[in-house]
C-alpha positions in Angstrom: 0.0 0.0 0.0 1.2 3.5 -0.7 0.0 7.0 0.1 -1.1 7.4 -3.5 -3.4 4.3 -3.5 -6.6 6.3 -4.1 -5.0 8.3 -7.0 -5.8 5.3 -9.2 -9.5 6.1 -8.8 -11.2 9.0 -10.6 -13.3 11.3 -8.3 -17.1 11.3 -8.8 -18.8 14.7 -8.6 -22.2 15.2 -7.1 -23.5 16.1 -10.7 -22.4 12.7 -11.9 -24.0 10.9 -9.0 -27.3 12.7 -9.5 -27.1 11.9 -13.3 -26.7 8.2 -12.6 -29.6 8.2 -10.1 -32.0 10.1 -12.4 -31.1 7.5 -15.1 -31.9 4.6 -12.8 -35.2 6.2 -11.8 -36.3 5.8 -15.5 -38.3 8.9 -15.6 -39.6 9.3 -12.0 -39.1 12.6 -10.5 -35.8 12.8 -8.4 -37.1 15.2 -5.7 -40.5 13.6 -5.3 -39.1 10.1 -5.2 -36.0 10.4 -3.2 -36.0 13.8 -1.3 -38.0 13.8 1.9 -38.7 16.7 4.3 -38.5 16.5 8.0 -40.7 18.2 10.6 -37.9 20.8 11.0 -38.3 21.7 7.3 -34.9 20.1 6.4 -34.9 18.4 3.0 -33.0 15.1 3.3 -31.2 14.0 0.1 -30.3 10.4 -1.0 -26.7 11.2 -0.8 -24.1 13.7 0.4 -20.4 14.4 -0.4 -17.8 17.2 0.0 -19.5 19.5 -2.5 -22.3 20.2 0.1 -19.8 22.2 2.1 -18.2 25.5 1.4 -15.5 24.3 3.7 -15.1 21.2 5.6 -16.4 21.2 9.2 -13.7 21.4 11.9 -13.0 18.4 14.2 -15.2 18.4 17.2 -13.9 18.2 20.9 -16.5 15.7 22.0 -15.1 12.8 24.2 -17.2 9.8 23.4 -14.6 7.5 25.0 -15.5 9.1 28.5 -19.5 8.8 28.4 -20.7 7.6 31.7 -23.6 5.2 32.6 -26.0 6.7 35.1 -28.6 5.3 37.4 -31.5 7.5 38.6 -32.7 7.0 42.1 -35.8 8.8 43.7 -34.9 9.3 47.3 -38.0 8.3 49.4 -35.8 6.6 52.0 -32.2 7.6 52.5 -30.9 4.2 53.6 -32.5 2.3 51.0 -31.5 4.8 48.3 -27.9 4.7 49.5 -27.9 0.9 49.2 -29.5 1.0 45.9 -26.9 3.4 44.7 -24.1 1.2 45.9 -25.6 -1.9 44.3 -26.0 0.0 41.0 -22.4 1.0 41.0 -21.4 -2.7 41.7 -23.5 -3.8 38.7 -22.0 -1.5 36.2 -23.4 2.1 36.7 -20.6 4.8 36.8 -22.6 7.8 38.2 -25.7 8.3 40.2 -28.6 10.8 39.9 -30.5 11.4 43.1 -33.9 13.0 42.9 -34.4 14.8 46.1 -38.2 15.6 47.1 -37.5 17.6 50.3 -34.7 19.2 52.1 -34.8 17.1 55.2 -32.8 14.2 54.1 -29.4 13.4 55.4 -26.9 14.1 52.6 -24.0 12.5 54.5 -25.8 9.2 54.9 -27.0 9.3 51.3 -23.4 9.7 50.0 -22.0 7.0 52.4 -19.5 4.6 50.5 -20.0 6.7 47.3 -16.5 8.2 47.4 -15.3 9.3 44.0 -18.5 8.4 42.2 -20.0 11.3 40.1 -23.4 12.3 41.6 -26.0 14.4 40.3 -28.6 16.0 42.6 -32.1 17.0 41.1 -33.8 19.0 43.7 -37.7 19.3 43.6 -37.4 22.5 45.8 -35.2 25.6 45.9 -33.3 26.0 49.1 -30.0 27.7 49.8 -29.8 26.1 53.3 -29.8 22.7 51.6 -26.9 23.6 49.2 -25.0 24.9 52.4 -25.8 21.6 54.1 -24.5 19.7 51.0 -21.4 21.9 51.0 -20.7 21.1 54.7 -21.3 17.3 54.2 -19.0 17.4 51.2 -16.3 19.2 53.0 -16.7 16.6 55.8 -16.0 14.0 53.0 -12.8 16.0 52.2 -14.3 17.4 48.9 -15.6 20.5 47.6 -18.9 21.0 45.6 -18.4 20.2 41.9 -14.9 19.3 42.5 -13.6 17.3 39.5 -17.2 17.1 38.4 -18.0 14.6 41.2 -21.1 16.4 42.4 -23.6 18.4 40.1 -26.4 20.5 41.5 -29.2 20.5 38.9 -30.7 24.0 39.6 -33.3 24.9 37.0 -36.0 27.4 38.1 -37.2 28.2 34.6 -37.6 24.4 34.1 -39.8 24.1 37.1 -41.9 27.1 35.9 -42.3 25.6 32.4 -43.3 22.2 33.8 -45.5 23.3 36.7 -46.7 26.7 35.6 -45.5 28.4 38.8 -42.3 29.6 40.4 -41.0 27.8 43.6 -42.0 31.1 45.5 -42.0 34.0 43.0 -39.7 35.5 40.2 -37.7 37.8 42.5 -37.2 35.2 45.2 -36.5 32.4 42.8 -33.8 34.3 40.9 -32.2 35.7 44.0 -31.8 32.2 45.4 -30.7 30.9 42.0 -27.9 33.4 41.6 -26.7 32.7 45.2 -26.7 28.9 44.6 -24.8 29.4 41.3 -22.2 31.5 42.9 -21.6 28.5 45.3 -21.9 25.6 43.1 -20.6 27.3 39.9 -23.1 25.4 37.9 -26.7 25.4 36.6 -29.0 23.0 34.6 -31.1 23.4 31.7 -33.8 20.7 31.4 -34.8 20.4 27.7 -36.5 17.0 28.1 -39.8 18.7 28.7 -39.9 20.3 25.2 -39.1 17.0 23.4 -41.6 15.0 25.4 -44.3 17.6 24.8 -43.8 17.4 21.0 -41.5 20.1 20.1 -39.5 19.5 17.0 -35.6 19.5 17.1 -35.3 23.1 16.0 -37.6 24.2 18.7 -35.9 22.1 21.4 -32.5 23.6 20.4 -33.8 27.2 20.3 -35.6 26.8 23.5 -32.7 25.3 25.1 -30.5 28.4 24.1 -33.1 30.8 25.0 -33.7 29.0 28.4 -29.9 29.2 29.1 -29.7 32.8 27.9 -32.3 34.0 30.5 -30.0 32.7 33.1 -26.9 34.4 31.7 -28.7 37.6 31.5 -29.7 37.6 35.2 -26.0 37.7 36.3 -25.4 41.1 35.1 -21.7 40.8 35.2 -21.8 39.6 38.9 -19.8 36.6 38.2 -16.1 37.0 38.6 -13.7 35.8 35.9 -12.8 32.6 37.8 -16.5 31.6 38.1 -17.2 32.4 34.5 -14.3 30.3 33.3 -15.3 27.3 35.6 -19.1 27.7 35.2 -20.6 24.3 34.5 -23.7 24.1 32.6 -25.5 20.8 32.1 -28.1 20.5 29.4 -30.5 17.6 30.3 -31.6 16.3 26.8 -34.2 13.8 25.6 -33.3 11.7 22.7 -35.8 10.3 20.1 -35.8 7.6 17.6 -34.8 9.7 14.5 -31.3 8.2 14.7 -29.2 10.5 12.5 -31.1 13.7 13.4 -30.7 13.0 17.0 -27.0 12.6 16.7 -26.9 15.9 14.8 -29.0 17.5 17.5 -26.7 17.0 20.2 -23.7 18.1 18.1 -25.7 21.3 17.1 -26.4 22.0 20.9 -22.7 22.1 21.5 -22.1 24.5 18.7 -25.0 26.7 19.7 -23.9 26.9 23.3 -20.3 27.6 22.3 -21.6 30.6 20.3 -23.6 32.0 23.1 -21.0 31.2 25.8 -18.3 33.2 24.0 -20.6 36.4 23.9 -20.8 36.2 27.8 -17.2 35.1 28.1 -18.2 32.0 30.2 -16.9 28.5 29.8 -17.8 27.4 26.2 -17.9 23.7 27.0 -21.1 22.3 28.4 -22.2 18.8 29.7 -25.0 16.8 28.1 -27.1 14.4 30.2 -29.1 12.4 27.9 -32.0 10.3 28.5 -34.4 8.4 26.1 -37.6 10.2 25.2 -40.9 9.1 26.7 -42.9 10.4 23.7 -42.7 7.2 21.6 -42.9 4.7 24.4 -45.9 2.3 24.7 -47.6 0.1 27.2 -48.6 -2.5 24.5 -45.9 -4.6 23.1 -43.7 -3.0 25.8 -40.7 -5.1 24.9 -40.2 -2.9 21.7 -39.4 -0.1 24.1 -36.0 -1.7 24.6 -35.2 -1.6 21.0 -36.3 2.1 20.9 -34.2 3.0 23.9 -31.1 1.2 22.4 -30.9 3.3 19.2 -31.8 6.4 21.3 -28.8 5.6 23.6 -26.6 5.0 20.5 -27.6 8.4 19.2 -26.6 10.0 22.5 -23.2 8.3 22.5 -22.4 9.3 18.9 -23.8 12.7 19.4 -21.4 13.2 22.2 -23.4 13.1 25.4 -21.2 13.0 28.6 -23.7 11.1 30.7 -26.5 8.7 29.6 -29.3 7.4 31.8 -31.5 4.8 30.2 -35.2 4.4 30.6 -36.6 0.9 31.8 -38.8 -0.6 29.1 -41.8 -0.7 31.6 -41.4 2.8 33.0 -44.7 4.0 31.6 -46.9 1.5 33.5 -44.8 -0.1 36.4 -43.2 1.2 39.6 -39.5 1.2 39.7 -38.2 -2.4 40.1 -34.8 -4.0 40.1 -35.3 -6.2 37.1 -36.2 -3.6 34.4 -33.6 -1.1 36.0 -30.9 -3.7 35.6 -32.1 -4.5 32.0 -31.9 -0.8 31.2 -28.4 -0.5 32.6 -27.3 -3.7 30.8 -28.3 -2.1 27.5 -25.7 0.6 28.3 -23.1 -1.9 29.4 -23.5 -3.8 26.1 -23.1 -0.7 24.1 -20.0 0.3 26.0 -18.2 -3.1 26.6 -19.4 -5.4 23.8 -20.3 -3.0 21.1 -17.3 -0.6 21.6 -19.2 2.6 21.8 -16.3 4.0 23.9 -13.4 3.6 21.5 -13.5 6.7 19.3 -13.7 10.4 20.6 -15.6 12.0 17.7 -17.2 9.0 15.7 -19.6 11.2 13.8 -17.1 13.7 12.6 -16.5 13.9 8.9 -19.8 12.1 8.0 -21.2 14.4 5.3 -24.9 13.6 6.1 -24.5 14.2 9.8 -22.4 17.2 9.4 -24.9 18.6 7.0 -27.9 18.0 9.4 -25.8 19.5 12.2 -25.2 22.7 10.3 -28.9 23.0 9.2 -30.2 22.3 12.6 -27.8 24.8 14.2 -28.7 27.6 11.7 -32.4 27.1 11.9 -32.3 27.0 15.7 -30.2 30.2 16.0 -32.7 31.9 13.6 -35.6 31.0 16.0 -33.5 31.9 19.0 -32.9 35.4 17.6 -36.5 35.7 16.9 -37.5 34.7 20.6 -35.0 37.3 21.9 -36.3 40.0 19.5 -39.8 39.4 21.0 -38.9 39.7 24.6 -37.0 36.5 25.5 -38.0 33.1 26.7 -39.6 34.2 29.9 -41.8 36.7 28.1 -43.0 34.3 25.4 -43.7 31.6 28.1 -45.9 34.2 29.9 -47.6 35.2 26.7 -48.2 31.4 25.9 -46.3 31.7 22.6 -43.8 28.8 23.4 -46.7 26.6 24.6 -48.8 27.2 21.4 -45.8 26.5 19.1 -45.1 23.2 20.8 -48.8 22.3 20.7 -48.8 22.9 16.9 -45.7 20.8 16.5 -47.2 18.1 18.7 -50.5 18.1 16.8 -48.6 17.6 13.5 -46.6 14.8 14.9 -49.8 13.1 16.5 -51.5 13.3 13.0 -48.6 11.6 11.5 -48.9 8.9 14.0 -52.5 8.5 13.5 -51.9 8.3 9.7 -49.2 5.7 10.3 -46.6 8.0 8.8 -44.8 7.6 12.2 -44.9 4.0 13.1 -44.8 2.4 16.6 -44.6 -1.3 16.1 -47.1 -3.2 18.0 -49.3 -0.1 18.5 -50.4 1.6 15.4 -48.7 -1.0 13.2 -49.1 -4.9 13.6 -50.7 -4.8 17.0 -51.1 -8.1 18.9 -54.9 -8.3 19.5 -54.3 -10.7 22.4 -52.1 -8.2 24.2 -53.9 -7.3 27.4 -52.7 -4.6 29.9 -55.5 -3.7 32.0 -54.4 -5.8 35.0 -50.7 -5.0 34.5 -51.0 -1.2 35.1 -49.2 -0.3 38.5 -49.1 3.4 37.7 -51.4 5.6 35.6 -49.7 5.8 32.2 -51.6 8.8 30.8 -51.7 12.6 31.1 -53.0 13.6 34.5 -54.8 16.9 34.8 -55.4 18.7 38.1 -57.4 22.0 38.3 -55.1 24.5 40.0 -54.2 28.2 39.6 -50.9 28.7 37.7 -49.1 31.8 36.7 -48.5 30.5 33.1 -49.9 27.6 31.2 -47.6 24.6 31.9 -46.0 22.7 29.1 -47.6 19.2 29.3 -45.7 15.9 28.3 -47.8 13.5 26.3 -47.0 10.2 24.5 -48.1 9.7 21.0 -49.9 6.3 21.8 -52.0 7.6 24.7 -55.3 8.0 22.8 -55.1 4.7 21.0 -54.0 2.8 24.2 -56.9 4.3 26.2 -59.3 2.9 23.6 -57.7 -0.6 23.6 -57.9 -0.7 27.4 -61.7 0.1 27.3 -62.2 -2.7 24.8 -60.2 -5.4 26.7 
């Protein structure tokens, strides 16, 4: 073999490829036959090559060899949650996410024997006192908050507003506590899973994520010192769907967009991506297919450059948390990492013309929408006016119609359903949207699965 091996082959231009394809189509229209348009208004061509780029994209700095397997644990009982975390680590998890419902738990007991394990804290409340207690406990364990990324506090007051329709207390109080917490933890969280699970398309998800983060950066008003800015750790919690290549490109576009925004504020241009499969396409009937869906979604997350991946159990929609399905979900990630070699290449999707093209288009369209949001008052203003909610509903309705028309297929649900599949007696939790009449400051964004209406009809007919 020599360096000039490929010199023996003549290059083939995009024009030559298209001519060959048109010849093989025997008169059929090229665009109508082979070009399809996504819900993001991106026209997907049958082939891509270097001529699709004015200049070839730069090599990304994603570290796919370092992605971490995470186990989520809701803390109802500190002792049981600690034991569950230790068992999860023993069985392959590499990080833990604790969901904390109240500030009365003992952090020291919760973190017992979890030294050097990255831990995420999702707090369902807003409390400076709890952060101080966490800091004190961590110092007692001879560490500092967020030292070497071992502990991450997922503080997201706007995410709580969007999901519940209310602040924890009120706008001024929430932002005052938020700023104080960020000063101490040098980190904050942007939960974008809500937008995807509610039916937003990918351009909307990315634009809302950027506008969401921008609201936080605006609140600091140069109050962050240079050291805090340089070390500021932002985590985007992202929901990953089953549009395989688009989802890879979505995560890559998110990094590009954050880098662009961060440089304007002179903060750390690197972000952490915490990925989890979407709930939107999950089903209660033929539920084993959920494992196939989550597998490809986790693959997209790895190839897209997620730092941490937490898989969804296949029965999460209708069953209480249980050891078997959680272990199955964890094992899916272990197989990807240790048997499928999804941790061997740092930037596996770089240089792929199709994915690079999708990345650029998603980033450009999202940036345009972001600028439109900012020119119309910003993310919080548009949430208050209901514009964000209305746009997501429009996107969700379009996707729902595609599901109803079987343009979007969920095997075993709207395609090839098993008529003998009965689920009425299997439901341990209510798997559909719950509505509670209560007063809210804004209209909350509601998550809803595509299969819900169809599943409700099937349950009635069992």
